[in-house]
C-alpha positions in Angstrom: 109.4 59.1 139.0 108.8 56.5 136.3 111.5 53.9 135.8 111.8 50.9 133.5 113.5 47.6 133.7 115.7 46.0 131.1 112.6 45.0 129.0 111.5 48.6 128.7 108.3 48.1 130.6 107.2 50.9 132.8 107.1 50.3 136.6 106.2 52.3 139.7 108.8 54.4 141.5 108.9 52.1 144.5 109.9 49.1 142.4 113.0 50.4 140.6 115.2 47.6 141.7 116.2 45.2 138.9 113.2 43.1 138.2 114.8 39.7 138.4 113.5 38.3 141.6 109.9 38.1 140.3 111.1 36.4 137.1 113.2 33.9 139.0 110.4 33.1 141.4 108.0 32.4 138.5 110.5 30.2 136.9 111.2 28.3 140.2 107.5 27.6 140.6 107.1 26.5 137.0 110.3 24.4 137.4 109.0 22.8 140.6 105.9 21.7 138.7 108.1 20.3 135.9 110.2 18.3 138.4 107.0 16.8 139.9 106.0 15.7 136.4 109.4 14.3 135.5 110.5 12.6 138.7 109.0 9.7 140.6 109.3 9.3 144.4 112.8 8.0 144.0 114.0 11.2 142.3 114.4 9.4 138.9 112.9 10.8 135.7 109.5 9.5 134.9 110.0 8.2 131.3 106.3 7.9 130.7 105.6 11.5 131.6 108.8 12.6 129.7 107.7 10.9 126.5 104.4 12.7 126.6 105.8 16.1 127.3 107.0 18.4 124.5 110.3 20.0 125.4 112.6 22.5 123.8 116.4 22.7 124.2 118.9 25.6 124.5 122.6 25.8 124.4 124.8 26.9 127.3 127.0 29.7 126.2 130.0 31.6 127.6 129.1 35.3 127.8 129.2 38.5 129.8 126.3 39.3 132.2 125.4 42.5 133.9 122.7 43.8 136.3 121.2 47.2 135.2 118.5 49.5 136.3 117.1 52.4 134.3 116.1 55.6 136.1 114.6 58.9 135.0 116.9 61.9 134.9 117.1 65.5 133.5 119.6 66.9 131.0 120.5 70.5 131.9 123.3 72.7 133.2 123.2 71.4 136.8 122.5 73.1 140.0 121.7 76.8 140.0 123.5 79.4 142.2 122.0 82.6 143.3 124.1 85.8 142.8 123.5 88.6 145.2 125.0 92.1 145.0 127.4 93.1 147.7 127.3 96.9 147.8 125.1 99.9 147.5 124.2 101.7 144.2 121.8 101.0 141.3 122.0 98.3 138.7 122.8 99.9 135.3 123.4 96.8 133.2 122.5 93.1 133.4 123.4 90.2 131.0 120.8 88.3 129.1 119.8 84.7 130.1 122.0 82.2 128.4 125.1 84.5 128.4 128.4 82.9 129.4 130.6 85.0 131.7 134.3 84.0 132.2 137.1 85.2 134.4 137.6 89.0 134.3 134.4 89.7 132.4 131.7 91.9 133.9 128.7 90.0 135.4 126.7 93.2 135.9 127.3 97.0 136.4 126.6 99.1 139.5 126.4 102.9 138.9 127.9 102.1 135.5 131.0 100.5 137.0 131.6 96.8 136.0 131.6 94.0 138.6 133.9 91.4 137.1 134.0 87.7 137.8 137.0 86.2 139.6 137.3 82.4 140.2 137.7 81.2 143.7 136.0 79.9 146.8 136.5 83.0 149.1 134.6 86.2 148.4 135.8 89.6 149.3 134.7 90.1 152.9 136.6 93.2 153.7 138.3 96.2 151.9 141.7 95.3 150.6 143.7 98.5 151.1 146.5 98.3 153.6 149.8 96.9 152.5 150.5 93.6 154.2 146.8 92.6 154.4 147.0 88.8 154.5 144.4 86.1 153.8 142.6 83.8 151.3 140.6 86.7 149.8 143.9 88.3 148.9 145.1 85.1 147.3 141.9 85.0 145.1 142.8 88.5 143.8 146.5 87.5 143.2 145.7 84.2 141.5 143.1 85.8 139.2 145.3 88.7 138.1 148.2 86.3 137.5 145.9 84.1 135.3 144.7 87.3 133.4 148.3 88.0 132.5 149.2 90.7 135.1 152.7 90.8 136.7 151.9 90.8 140.5 155.5 90.4 141.6 156.7 87.9 144.2 154.4 86.7 147.0 155.9 86.1 150.5 156.5 82.4 151.4 154.4 80.4 153.8 155.6 80.9 157.3 156.7 84.5 156.8 155.6 87.1 159.4 153.9 90.1 157.8 153.4 93.5 159.4 150.3 95.3 158.1 151.3 98.9 157.2 149.0 101.8 158.2 147.2 103.4 155.2 148.5 106.9 154.4 145.9 109.4 153.2 147.7 109.8 149.9 147.6 106.0 149.2 143.8 105.7 148.9 143.3 107.2 145.5 146.7 108.1 143.9 149.4 106.1 142.2 152.5 105.2 144.1 155.4 107.5 143.4 159.1 107.3 143.9 158.7 109.7 146.9 156.2 107.2 148.4 158.7 104.4 148.1 161.5 106.7 149.6 159.3 107.5 152.6 158.6 103.8 153.2 162.4 103.1 153.1 163.2 105.9 155.4 160.5 104.9 157.9 161.7 101.3 157.9 164.9 102.3 159.6 163.1 102.7 162.9 159.9 100.7 162.2 161.4 97.3 161.7 162.6 95.1 158.8 162.9 96.9 155.5 160.5 96.1 152.7 161.8 93.3 150.4 161.1 92.9 146.7 157.4 92.5 147.4 157.2 96.0 149.0 156.0 94.4 152.3 158.0 94.3 155.6 158.8 90.7 156.4 160.5 88.8 159.1 161.0 85.3 160.2 160.0 86.3 163.7 157.0 88.5 164.8 157.8 92.1 165.7 155.0 94.0 167.3 156.8 97.3 166.9 156.6 97.2 163.1 153.0 98.5 163.0 150.0 99.2 165.1 148.4 95.9 163.9 149.7 92.6 165.2 152.0 90.8 162.8 150.5 87.7 161.1 152.1 84.6 159.7 151.4 83.6 156.1 149.6 80.3 156.1 149.0 77.9 153.2 146.3 79.3 151.0 147.0 82.9 152.0 147.9 85.8 149.8 149.6 89.1 150.8 148.7 92.6 149.5 152.2 93.6 148.4 153.2 96.7 146.5 153.5 94.6 143.3 150.0 93.3 143.8 148.6 96.8 144.4 150.2 98.1 141.2 148.8 95.1 139.3 145.3 95.9 140.7 145.6 99.5 139.5 146.6 98.4 136.0 143.7 95.9 135.8 141.2 98.4 137.1 142.2 100.9 134.4 141.8 98.2 131.7 138.3 97.1 132.8 136.9 100.6 133.4 137.1 100.7 137.2 138.6 103.7 139.1 142.4 102.8 139.4 142.6 103.2 143.1 144.4 99.9 143.9 141.7 99.3 146.5 139.1 96.5 146.3 136.0 96.7 148.5 133.3 94.2 149.3 131.0 93.9 146.2 133.7 95.1 143.7 134.1 91.5 142.5 131.8 88.5 142.0 133.8 85.5 143.1 132.4 82.3 141.6 133.7 78.7 141.2 134.4 79.1 137.5 132.8 80.3 134.2 129.1 80.5 134.5 126.0 80.6 132.3 123.3 83.0 133.3 120.2 80.9 133.9 117.8 83.6 134.8 117.8 87.3 135.7 115.6 88.5 138.7 116.7 92.1 139.0 115.8 95.0 136.7 117.7 98.1 135.7 117.7 100.8 138.4 117.1 98.2 141.2 119.2 98.4 144.3 122.5 96.5 143.8 122.5 94.8 147.2 119.7 92.3 146.5 119.2 89.1 144.5 120.3 89.8 141.0 120.3 86.5 139.0 120.9 82.7 139.0 123.8 81.1 137.3 124.8 77.5 136.4 127.8 75.7 135.1 128.6 76.2 131.4 128.8 72.4 130.8 125.7 70.3 130.2 125.2 67.4 132.5 122.6 64.9 133.7 121.1 64.7 137.2 119.2 61.7 138.5 117.3 61.6 141.7 117.9 58.2 143.4 116.4 56.7 146.5 119.0 56.2 149.2 118.6 52.4 149.3 119.4 52.3 145.6 122.5 54.5 145.8 124.6 51.8 147.4 125.3 50.1 144.1 126.2 53.4 142.3 129.9 54.4 142.4 131.6 57.6 141.4 133.5 57.0 138.1 131.1 54.3 136.9 130.0 54.5 133.3 126.3 54.9 132.4 124.3 55.0 129.2 122.0 58.0 128.7 118.9 57.5 126.5 118.0 60.8 124.8 114.5 62.0 123.7 115.3 61.2 120.0 116.1 57.6 121.0 119.8 58.1 120.5 122.2 57.3 123.3 125.2 59.0 124.9 127.8 57.7 127.2 128.4 59.3 130.6 130.4 59.1 133.8 129.2 59.5 137.3 130.9 62.5 138.7 129.2 63.0 142.1 126.7 61.4 144.4 124.9 63.7 146.7 125.2 63.2 150.5 122.1 65.3 151.5 118.8 63.5 151.3 116.0 65.7 150.0 112.3 65.1 149.4 111.0 64.7 145.9 108.7 67.4 144.4 105.4 65.8 145.6 106.3 66.0 149.2 107.9 69.4 148.9 104.7 70.8 147.2 106.4 71.2 143.8 103.4 69.8 142.0 105.6 68.4 139.2 104.5 64.8 139.8 107.6 63.9 141.8 107.6 60.9 144.1 107.8 62.7 147.4 110.3 60.1 148.5 113.7 60.8 150.1 116.2 61.2 147.3 119.9 61.7 146.6 121.1 63.5 143.5 123.5 61.7 141.2 125.4 63.9 138.7 126.6 62.6 135.4 129.1 64.2 132.9 128.5 63.4 129.3 131.7 62.3 127.5 130.6 63.8 124.2 128.2 66.8 124.3 127.8 67.0 120.6 124.8 64.7 120.9 123.0 67.3 123.1 124.3 70.4 121.4 120.7 71.5 120.4 119.2 70.7 123.8 119.3 73.0 126.8 117.0 70.9 129.0 115.2 67.5 128.4 114.0 64.5 130.3 116.3 61.5 129.8 116.6 57.9 131.0 119.9 56.7 132.5 120.9 53.0 132.5 123.1 52.2 135.5 125.1 48.9 135.5 125.8 47.8 139.1 127.6 44.5 138.5 129.2 42.8 135.6 130.3 39.1 135.3 132.6 38.4 132.4 133.1 35.1 130.6 130.6 33.0 132.6 128.4 30.1 131.5 124.8 31.1 131.0 121.6 29.4 130.2 118.0 30.6 129.8 116.2 31.0 133.2 113.6 28.6 131.9 116.2 25.8 132.0 116.4 25.8 135.8 114.6 23.1 137.8 114.1 23.4 141.5 115.1 20.2 143.3 113.0 18.8 146.2 116.1 18.6 148.4 117.0 22.2 147.6 119.0 23.9 144.9 118.7 23.8 141.2 119.4 21.5 138.3 119.3 21.5 134.6 118.1 18.6 132.5 120.0 17.2 129.6 118.1 16.1 126.5 118.4 12.4 127.5 116.5 13.1 130.7 119.5 13.2 133.2 119.5 15.9 135.8 122.7 17.8 136.6 122.9 19.9 139.8 124.1 23.4 139.1 125.0 26.5 141.1 123.4 29.7 140.0 125.0 33.1 139.9 123.8 36.4 138.4 120.4 36.6 136.8 120.1 39.1 133.9 117.8 39.7 131.0 116.2 36.2 131.0 119.4 34.2 131.4 121.2 32.9 134.5 124.9 32.2 135.3 125.3 28.4 136.0 128.1 26.0 136.8 128.1 22.3 137.5 129.8 19.0 136.7 129.8 18.4 132.9 128.3 21.8 132.1 130.4 23.6 129.5 130.1 26.0 126.6 127.9 24.2 124.0 126.0 21.9 126.4 122.4 21.4 125.4 119.8 21.7 128.2 116.0 21.3 128.3 114.2 24.6 128.7 110.6 25.8 128.7 109.0 25.9 125.3 
């Protein structure tokens, strides 16, 4: 991957560190030669040599310095996620690439029945049918219906013991009636605790006699399939065009982390619905930068960066994530895209204002990372440094006197210095 230093010159992938050491070394060598010309064996300036030399001066200034490195990156929608179908049937509708799909909207259709998107981290891994079914998949359903505006009723508190109720044949495909509720209440007289407002038998202690299934305790992050939630599921199913059974099976929903943009569609109409269907991405444009592991140490989440766009404009961004998995670049992986083949981590960057990239879906960019900043320091041109025979550095005043200095950060041809008598406005001799 091609990178540049602060001067804009291209340099190989392996040399992406800030190119300051080479500059400083060259200056030190030149300065050592200068000291040899200006000093005699006693370490005093050689006036004869000094009078013959032509010198230039510069002014020490108080300023801010920073170290920066510029790396190649890519503007896009981030990592792609593969969507696979979860049930049998045939695909009867697919979205076009570039479509944005949000909560509750269909991502595709199987046998002309929509498969809507719900937000969450736990997919449906079982059929949700029996009252009292408890788990994180139930919570995904409850949270999404609540966010879509459906009244799901009260959910049992964490720590409550729930007895899963056997499924009656008439509960599979018919609406709950007053007679159903009456039968539940009558049965509760001998079966255990009566249903509360949620329609689910609850207790603060487990009671194995309540049902054939062992009671479970509600944990943090769990939801419970209550009568209120089942009723909300039926209303929602009617609205979106699904059979209003109150039952949700594996593959009835596509659970994703949030709204998605369809990146590419692999399936075709009439394909089996249990295969790979499409790839999706985030709906927000971002920048990703592959970084060698030894360079990632100076990069911090939350740091600000400057993104140079193809039209030479810039946009500000913030580092949102730094990958923890090392992967090989394209060249080693056989991608054939001219990658470095070196181990890499991926750094993700969120743009603060996406208006600048509104017309771009994907583009190569350059990202300037600032690893260190020194504010309000005294700085002089690197060419003003003179290497002393006994070690360390000095600067020379116009009258010929040498003043020992301590150096700090090197950046963009200047160096942070401090020393006795050195202040803002001090004139020093520098290379012409």
